[in-house]
N, C-alpha and C positions, 0 to 999 in steps of 0.2 A: 404417460406424458406422455404419450402422441397424441393424445389427443391437445394438450396445452402448446405444442409443436404446431401441429393444424391449424389453431386458434391464430396464434402469432400470427402466422405466416397468409392467413386468410384475407387479410388485410392493407391494402395498397399502399397505404402510409406507412404502416412497419417495415414492410419491405421496401418502402425508399430508407428509413434510417437503415436498416442492417447493409443496400447500399451505400450510405455513408460511411455506416463502420467498417465496412471493408475496403473502402478508399482510404481512410486514416481511423483507425482505433485510437480505442484510450481519449473519446473525446468530451467535455463539462457539455451540462446540459446545454449551457448559450450556446457553443459551438456550433452543436449538432440545430438547432432551433435558428438561428443565423445562416446556415449550410441550408435546410428549408426552405429558409424562407426564398435569398437570393439562388439558389442554384433550381428548387421547384414551383416556385410563389405557389407554396401551399402560408395559407394565412391561417396557422393554427397555434395557439397558447402555449406559454410555457408548460402551463398546467396540462394543458391535452398534449403535448409532446412526452411528460413525466407521465403521465398513465400508460401511453404506450410504452414508453422506457421497463414499466413494471410488468408489461403480459408480454416482451420480449424476456426479461430476467426471470419470471417465471418459467417462461417455457426451455430456461437453460442458455439461449441465443446467449444474452448479454451475461457479465457480470460486471458488478461495479465495484471499483476501489477507491479510498478517500485520502487525502493527503493535505490535511490541515482541514480548510474550508471547503476545497474543492470537490468534487465527487467527480470520477472520469468512469466511462463506460465503453470496456472491451467488449468486441466482438466472440461469440465462444461459436464455434463450427463443430462441434464436434454430434449435438444433436442431429447435423445435417448427413454425418457420416452414416449415425445409427438406423437413419433412413437406408440411406444406398445401402449400405449393407446388408439388412432388411431384408429389401425387396431385386433388388440389383446384383443380377448374379452374372457371371463371368461368362460370354458364349463360348458352348464348347463344340466341337468339333463331331459332326454327324453326319450321317446319311442327308444329301441335297434333296432334297421335297420339289418335285416337276410340276412348272407350272403351266405343264400344257394338259 
């Protein structure tokens, strides 16, 4: 799972998609494409965005739900929390190190 997650996060377009879903989760493909074009000047095709969303979904960062003929993309942050829980440990008080 970590490999898929890091692969998904490695691409700047996918990170931009995640930024957009952070701002407004539950967007359709059309809405995501429009925001990428208007707000970020990205001239990426619907098929290209769809492929990026598939990578994000495989990594567990995006979940889709269907309502009628519409497919909504929801941001999932649980995989990111797993990373922080794995490597980020809280600072523990201990002896101060001298810098002199």
